C-alpha positions as CSV (number, residue, x, y, z in Angstrom):
1,M,0.5,-15.3,1.0
2,E,1.1,-12.6,3.4
3,D,0.8,-8.8,3.2
4,H,3.5,-6.3,4.3
5,G,1.8,-6.0,7.7
6,G,2.1,-9.6,8.5
7,R,-1.7,-10.3,8.2
8,A,-2.9,-13.2,5.9
9,V,-3.9,-12.6,2.2
10,K,-5.8,-15.4,0.8
11,A,-4.9,-16.5,-2.8
12,S,-8.0,-17.9,-3.1
13,D,-9.5,-14.5,-3.0
14,V,-8.0,-13.5,-6.3
15,R,-10.8,-14.0,-8.9
16,V,-9.6,-14.6,-12.5
17,C,-11.6,-14.3,-15.6
18,V,-10.2,-16.2,-18.4
19,V,-12.3,-15.1,-21.5
20,R,-13.0,-17.3,-24.4
21,I,-15.1,-17.3,-27.4
22,E,-15.4,-19.7,-30.3
23,G,-11.9,-20.8,-31.5
24,T,-10.1,-20.1,-28.4
25,N,-8.5,-23.3,-27.1
26,C,-6.1,-22.7,-24.4
27,E,-8.3,-21.2,-21.7
28,G,-8.4,-24.7,-19.8
29,E,-4.5,-24.5,-19.4
30,M,-4.7,-20.8,-18.8
31,A,-7.0,-21.2,-16.0
32,E,-5.4,-24.2,-14.5
33,A,-2.1,-22.2,-14.3
34,F,-4.1,-19.5,-12.0
35,R,-5.6,-22.1,-10.1
36,T,-2.0,-24.0,-9.4
37,V,-0.8,-20.7,-7.7
38,G,-4.1,-20.5,-5.5
39,A,-6.6,-18.5,-7.3
40,Q,-10.2,-18.7,-8.4
41,A,-10.0,-18.9,-12.1
42,E,-13.3,-19.3,-14.2
43,E,-13.5,-19.7,-17.9
44,V,-16.0,-17.1,-19.1
45,H,-17.7,-16.9,-22.6
46,L,-17.8,-13.2,-23.7
47,K,-21.5,-13.4,-24.2
48,Q,-21.6,-13.8,-20.3
49,L,-19.9,-10.5,-19.8
50,E,-22.1,-9.0,-22.6
51,G,-25.4,-10.0,-20.9
52,R,-26.3,-11.9,-23.9
53,C,-26.7,-15.3,-22.0
54,A,-29.5,-16.6,-19.5
55,P,-29.6,-14.3,-16.4
56,E,-28.2,-16.7,-14.0
57,L,-25.0,-17.1,-16.4
58,G,-24.4,-13.2,-16.6
59,R,-20.9,-12.2,-15.5
60,S,-19.3,-8.7,-14.9
61,L,-15.6,-7.8,-15.2
62,E,-16.1,-6.0,-12.2
63,D,-16.6,-9.3,-10.4
64,Y,-12.9,-10.3,-11.1
65,D,-9.4,-8.8,-10.1
66,I,-7.5,-10.2,-13.3
67,L,-8.4,-10.8,-16.7
68,A,-6.6,-13.3,-18.9
69,I,-7.1,-13.7,-22.6
70,P,-6.0,-17.1,-23.7
71,G,-4.4,-18.8,-26.9
72,G,-6.1,-20.4,-29.8
73,F,-7.5,-19.4,-33.1
74,S,-10.4,-17.0,-31.8
75,A,-13.3,-16.6,-34.7
76,G,-10.9,-18.6,-37.0
77,D,-8.3,-15.9,-36.9
78,Y,-10.4,-14.4,-40.0
79,V,-9.5,-10.7,-41.0
80,R,-6.4,-10.8,-38.8
81,A,-5.4,-13.1,-35.8
82,G,-7.3,-11.6,-32.7
83,A,-9.0,-8.7,-34.8
84,L,-12.5,-10.2,-34.5
85,F,-12.3,-11.2,-30.7
86,A,-11.1,-7.5,-30.2
87,A,-13.8,-5.9,-32.2
88,R,-16.4,-7.7,-30.1
89,M,-14.8,-7.1,-27.0
90,K,-14.3,-3.0,-27.7
91,A,-17.9,-2.7,-29.1
92,S,-19.5,-4.3,-25.7
93,L,-16.8,-3.8,-23.1
94,R,-14.9,-0.8,-23.9
95,S,-15.5,1.2,-20.8
96,D,-15.4,-1.8,-18.7
97,L,-11.9,-2.6,-20.2
98,V,-10.7,1.1,-19.5
99,R,-11.9,1.1,-16.1
100,F,-10.6,-2.4,-15.4
101,V,-7.1,-1.5,-16.5
102,E,-6.9,2.2,-15.2
103,N,-7.9,0.6,-11.8
104,G,-4.5,-1.2,-11.7
105,N,-5.9,-4.9,-12.5
106,P,-3.7,-7.2,-14.3
107,V,-4.6,-8.2,-17.9
108,L,-2.6,-11.3,-19.4
109,G,-2.7,-12.0,-23.0
110,V,-0.8,-15.1,-24.5
111,C,-0.4,-15.9,-28.1
112,N,-3.8,-15.1,-29.6
113,G,-4.5,-13.0,-26.4
114,F,-1.6,-11.0,-27.2
115,Q,-2.7,-10.4,-30.6
116,V,-6.3,-9.5,-29.1
117,L,-4.6,-7.0,-26.9
118,V,-3.0,-5.2,-29.6
119,E,-6.1,-5.0,-31.7
120,L,-7.9,-3.7,-28.9
121,G,-5.3,-0.8,-28.4
122,L,-4.4,-1.7,-24.9
123,L,-1.0,-2.6,-26.1
124,P,1.4,-0.9,-26.7
125,A,-0.8,1.9,-25.6
126,F,1.7,4.9,-26.0
127,D,-0.6,7.6,-25.7
128,S,-3.8,6.4,-24.0
129,T,-5.2,3.6,-21.9
130,M,-7.0,2.1,-24.9
131,S,-6.0,3.6,-28.4
132,E,-8.7,4.2,-31.0
133,E,-7.1,2.0,-33.7
134,P,-4.3,-0.5,-33.3
135,Q,-0.8,1.0,-33.2
136,A,0.9,-2.4,-33.9
137,A,0.2,-6.0,-35.0
138,L,1.3,-9.4,-35.1
139,Y,2.5,-10.2,-38.5
140,T,3.0,-13.7,-40.4
141,N,6.2,-15.4,-39.1
142,D,9.2,-14.9,-41.7
143,S,9.3,-18.6,-42.2
144,G,5.8,-18.4,-43.7
145,R,4.6,-21.5,-41.7
146,F,3.4,-22.0,-38.0
147,E,6.1,-22.5,-35.6
148,C,5.8,-24.9,-32.8
149,R,9.1,-25.1,-30.7
150,P,10.8,-24.6,-27.3
151,T,11.9,-21.0,-27.1
152,V,14.1,-19.5,-24.6
153,L,13.0,-15.7,-23.2
154,R,15.3,-13.2,-21.4
155,N,13.7,-11.0,-18.9
156,D,14.6,-7.2,-20.2
157,N,12.2,-5.5,-18.1
158,R,13.6,-3.3,-15.5
159,G,10.8,-3.6,-13.0
160,K,7.5,-2.0,-14.2
161,C,5.6,-4.9,-15.3
162,V,3.7,-6.7,-12.7
163,F,4.0,-10.3,-14.4
164,V,7.9,-10.4,-13.9
165,S,8.8,-9.6,-10.5
166,D,9.8,-13.4,-9.7
167,I,12.1,-13.2,-12.6
168,G,15.5,-11.4,-12.2
169,T,16.3,-8.8,-15.0
170,G,18.5,-10.8,-17.5
171,E,17.3,-14.1,-16.4
172,A,16.4,-16.5,-19.1
173,I,13.3,-18.9,-18.9
174,Y,11.8,-21.5,-21.2
175,S,8.5,-21.0,-22.5
176,P,7.2,-23.1,-25.7
177,S,5.9,-21.1,-28.7
178,A,3.0,-22.1,-30.9
179,H,2.0,-19.3,-33.5
180,A,2.0,-18.4,-37.1
181,E,1.5,-14.8,-36.6
182,G,3.9,-13.7,-33.9
183,K,6.0,-11.0,-35.7
184,F,5.7,-7.6,-33.6
185,M,5.7,-4.9,-35.8
186,C,4.5,-1.1,-35.2
187,D,3.9,2.0,-37.3
188,V,4.6,4.3,-34.6
189,P,8.0,5.9,-35.5
190,D,10.9,5.0,-33.5
191,F,8.6,2.2,-31.6
192,L,11.5,0.6,-30.2
193,A,12.9,3.6,-28.6
194,K,9.5,4.5,-27.1
195,L,9.2,0.8,-25.8
196,E,12.4,1.0,-24.2
197,E,11.8,4.5,-22.7
198,H,8.8,3.6,-20.9
199,D,10.2,0.1,-19.7
200,Q,7.8,-1.7,-21.9
201,V,9.8,-4.3,-23.3
202,V,9.2,-7.3,-21.1
203,F,10.6,-10.5,-22.9
204,R,12.9,-10.9,-25.7
205,Y,13.7,-14.3,-27.7
206,A,17.0,-15.5,-26.5
207,S,19.7,-18.4,-27.3
208,P,20.8,-20.9,-25.0
209,E,24.3,-20.0,-25.5
210,G,23.5,-16.3,-25.0
211,D,25.1,-15.4,-28.6
212,R,23.4,-13.8,-31.7
213,V,19.5,-14.9,-31.5
214,L,18.5,-16.2,-35.1
215,Y,16.1,-18.4,-36.2
216,P,14.6,-20.9,-34.8
217,W,15.5,-19.4,-31.4
218,N,13.5,-16.0,-32.9
219,P,10.9,-18.0,-34.4
220,N,8.9,-15.4,-36.1
221,G,11.5,-12.7,-37.0
222,S,10.4,-9.9,-34.4
223,P,12.6,-6.9,-34.6
224,S,14.9,-6.5,-31.4
225,N,13.7,-10.3,-30.7
226,I,10.6,-8.9,-28.9
227,A,8.6,-11.7,-27.5
228,G,6.4,-9.8,-24.9
229,I,5.4,-6.3,-24.0
230,C,3.5,-4.5,-21.5
231,N,1.6,-1.1,-21.3
232,P,3.0,2.2,-19.8
233,A,1.5,1.3,-16.4
234,G,3.0,-2.3,-16.2
235,N,-0.3,-4.0,-15.6
236,V,-1.2,-5.0,-18.9
237,M,1.2,-7.6,-20.7
238,G,0.8,-9.4,-23.9
239,M,3.5,-12.4,-25.1
240,M,3.5,-15.0,-27.9
241,P,5.2,-17.9,-25.9
242,H,2.9,-20.0,-23.7
243,P,3.9,-19.8,-19.9
244,E,0.9,-21.6,-18.9
245,R,2.2,-24.8,-20.9
246,A,5.4,-24.6,-18.6
247,M,4.0,-24.7,-15.2
248,T,6.0,-27.8,-14.2
249,A,9.4,-29.2,-15.2
250,Y,7.5,-32.2,-16.7
251,T,6.3,-30.1,-19.6
252,V,9.8,-28.6,-20.7
253,A,11.1,-30.3,-23.6
254,D,14.3,-31.6,-21.7
255,W,12.6,-32.6,-18.6
256,A,14.4,-35.9,-18.4
257,R,17.8,-34.4,-18.2
258,G,17.3,-33.3,-14.7
259,H,16.0,-29.8,-13.0
260,A,16.6,-28.4,-9.7
261,S,12.9,-28.0,-9.1
262,E,9.6,-29.5,-10.5
263,D,8.3,-26.2,-10.8
264,G,8.3,-24.7,-14.5
265,D,9.5,-21.4,-15.5
266,G,6.2,-20.6,-16.6
267,R,5.0,-20.6,-13.2
268,K,7.2,-17.5,-12.2
269,I,4.8,-15.3,-14.2
270,F,1.8,-16.3,-12.3
271,T,3.4,-16.2,-8.8
272,S,4.4,-12.6,-9.7
273,V,1.1,-11.4,-10.4
274,M,-0.4,-12.9,-7.3
275,K,2.2,-11.3,-5.3
276,Y,1.4,-8.1,-6.6
277,M,-2.4,-8.7,-6.0
278,A,-1.4,-9.5,-2.3
279,K,0.6,-6.1,-2.2
280,R,-2.7,-4.2,-3.4
281,R,-4.9,-5.9,-0.9
282,S,-2.4,-4.8,1.6
283,D,-2.3,-1.2,0.5
284,A,-6.0,-1.4,0.2
285,D,-6.0,-2.4,4.0
286,L,-3.9,0.1,5.2
287,H,-5.9,2.9,3.3
288,I,-9.0,1.8,4.8
289,D,-7.3,1.6,8.3
290,A,-6.3,5.2,7.8
291,V,-9.8,6.2,6.6
292,A,-11.2,4.6,9.8
293,G,-8.5,6.3,12.1
294,I,-10.1,9.8,10.7
295,E,-13.7,8.3,10.8
296,A,-13.0,7.7,14.7
297,Q,-12.4,11.5,14.7
298,R,-15.1,12.6,12.8
299,P,-18.1,10.1,11.7
300,A,-18.1,9.8,7.7
301,Q,-20.7,8.1,5.8
302,V,-19.0,8.4,2.1
303,V,-15.2,8.4,1.4
304,L,-14.0,9.9,-2.0
305,A,-10.8,8.7,-2.3
306,Y,-8.0,9.6,-4.7
307,D,-4.5,8.0,-5.2
308,L,-6.0,4.3,-3.9
309,D,-5.5,1.9,-6.6
310,H,-7.6,-0.5,-4.8
311,V,-11.0,1.7,-5.3
312,D,-13.8,0.5,-7.8
313,V,-16.2,3.4,-8.2
314,M,-19.0,1.3,-9.2
315,G,-19.0,-1.0,-6.3
316,P,-18.0,1.2,-3.4
317,L,-16.0,-0.7,-0.6
318,R,-17.8,-0.9,2.9
319,H,-15.8,-0.9,5.7
320,D,-16.4,-3.4,8.7
321,D,-18.6,-1.2,10.6
322,G,-20.8,-0.5,7.8
323,A,-20.3,3.2,8.1
324,V,-17.5,4.1,5.4
325,Q,-18.2,4.2,1.5
326,V,-15.4,4.4,-0.5
327,A,-15.4,5.9,-4.1
328,D,-13.0,7.5,-6.6
329,P,-14.2,9.9,-8.9
330,R,-10.9,9.4,-11.5
331,F,-12.5,6.4,-12.7
332,V,-15.9,7.6,-13.3
333,G,-15.6,9.3,-16.8
334,D,-19.2,9.5,-18.4
335,D,-20.9,7.4,-15.9
336,V,-20.5,10.5,-13.1
337,T,-24.2,10.6,-12.8
338,E,-24.4,6.8,-12.0
339,A,-21.7,7.1,-9.5
340,A,-23.3,9.9,-7.6
341,T,-26.6,7.6,-7.5
342,V,-24.4,4.8,-6.2
343,V,-22.9,6.9,-3.5
344,R,-26.5,8.5,-2.8
345,E,-28.1,5.2,-2.3
346,A,-25.4,4.0,-0.1
347,V,-25.6,7.0,2.2
348,D,-29.4,6.5,2.1
349,E,-29.1,2.8,3.3
350,D,-26.8,3.4,5.9
351,A,-29.2,6.2,7.3
352,G,-32.1,3.5,7.5
353,G,-33.5,3.4,4.3
354,G,-34.4,6.6,3.1
355,A,-33.3,10.3,2.6
356,D,-35.9,11.6,5.0
357,H,-33.9,9.9,7.9
358,V,-30.8,11.8,6.8
359,E,-30.1,14.9,9.1
360,F,-26.5,15.4,7.6
361,A,-23.8,13.3,5.8
362,D,-20.2,13.7,5.8
363,V,-18.2,13.2,3.0
364,L,-14.3,12.4,3.3
365,L,-12.3,13.5,0.4
366,V,-9.0,11.9,0.7
367,D,-5.8,13.2,-1.1
368,D,-2.1,14.2,-0.7
369,D,-3.0,17.6,-2.3
370,V,-6.7,18.7,-0.8
371,E,-7.0,21.6,-2.7
372,G,-5.9,20.0,-6.0
373,A,-8.3,17.2,-5.6
374,L,-11.3,19.8,-4.7
375,E,-10.2,21.5,-8.0
376,R,-10.8,18.4,-10.1
377,P,-13.7,18.8,-12.4
378,E,-15.2,15.2,-11.5
379,S,-15.3,16.1,-8.1
380,E,-17.1,19.4,-8.4
381,L,-19.7,17.5,-10.7
382,L,-20.1,14.3,-8.3
383,L,-20.4,16.7,-5.3
384,E,-23.0,18.9,-7.2
385,L,-25.0,16.0,-7.9
386,L,-25.0,14.9,-4.5
387,G,-25.9,18.5,-3.4
388,I,-22.8,19.0,-1.3
389,P,-21.8,22.6,-0.7
390,L,-17.9,22.9,-0.8
391,L,-17.3,23.6,3.0
392,R,-13.7,22.5,4.0
393,D,-12.0,21.5,7.0
394,V,-8.7,20.1,6.7
395,V,-7.6,17.7,9.5
396,P,-3.9,16.2,10.1
397,P,-2.2,14.0,10.1
398,L,-3.5,12.6,6.9
399,A,-4.6,15.2,4.5
400,H,-8.0,15.2,3.7
401,A,-11.2,17.6,3.5
402,V,-14.5,17.0,5.2
403,L,-17.3,18.2,3.0
404,H,-20.9,18.8,4.4
405,R,-24.5,17.8,2.5
406,A,-27.0,20.3,3.2
407,V,-30.5,18.9,4.4
408,D,-33.3,21.4,4.2
409,D,-30.8,23.9,3.7
410,D,-29.0,23.6,7.0
411,V,-25.5,22.6,6.9
412,V,-24.4,20.9,10.1
413,A,-20.6,21.3,10.9
């Protein structure tokens, strides 16, 4: 893959967490689908993310770029399909999940994974990143039985969803279905209109002839033939059919009838999200380059950057020369004190191992609207915790503010 500046972006640098618990049974196929398009995919048990395992087996969601929740019958689908898996994730990983999604990282849920995303409140997520209670549910199929059959899907997304950029609007693809509870229902008034208004409808069931869609082409009775939706930001998608089972033409029901390519239609979903990741990496490089340019004008050890989708607060990015630390206070939430500790430790580390060696530290605040950024309460709190007075020095061409940390009550301009 190449970014927009022509520099190589390695697909193998993209890390995918395929999370599983007892009862999931499609994690192998999901991981292999991502590996097929070049990503590093790891099957990770939920206990590893929760820290309820041997230390050497522990994992953090922050270690990954993409989260995938596979199909199966998690926890036996007791209570409701996906309900127990979602309850366990929400109890132990709620803040991590919210931060992951708000940071723009892609999340994919297929079949049981779609059910989990709905139970978590990450879909449809009309009013917040993660709703307190589920706003929708995947009901029992109208047929009253498990439906395992070929399905045709039409991409009705207008460009928001990061998983369908390689699929034309209105284009039909093949993806097999295998579920007993796939009828998408929602108790939000006019939910179909809301989904359409925010471009959250991704896939609808279609018929091969393109005429009225009846059973079995709509295998569950979902209103408006909905087969998959995304969140308002477009980086979380859930769908009932299994694209990971249609990575090659040889797994398509009519594979012997001749296909223009050996690639299956499901592959397009995975190549789409990989292109999104390549663009994120490219944008990140451009932003870091811009910060480095300012760095050349005026050395700075810490950068608090807004509107940079690549930023991860709890793991500040370090520029090649080791001088620039990047953090975005928007994603700190209740952990602003912890973020301040991380940034302060980074400054002290760069200064030679201790605050006693710091004469002063510049903090660069990058934003299109400097004054607005300085007024943000999270900025004020973070800077207060770092002991940084609000001295302002705006330098073109990139709107930014340079803030200074006082040492021994002396402010060095």
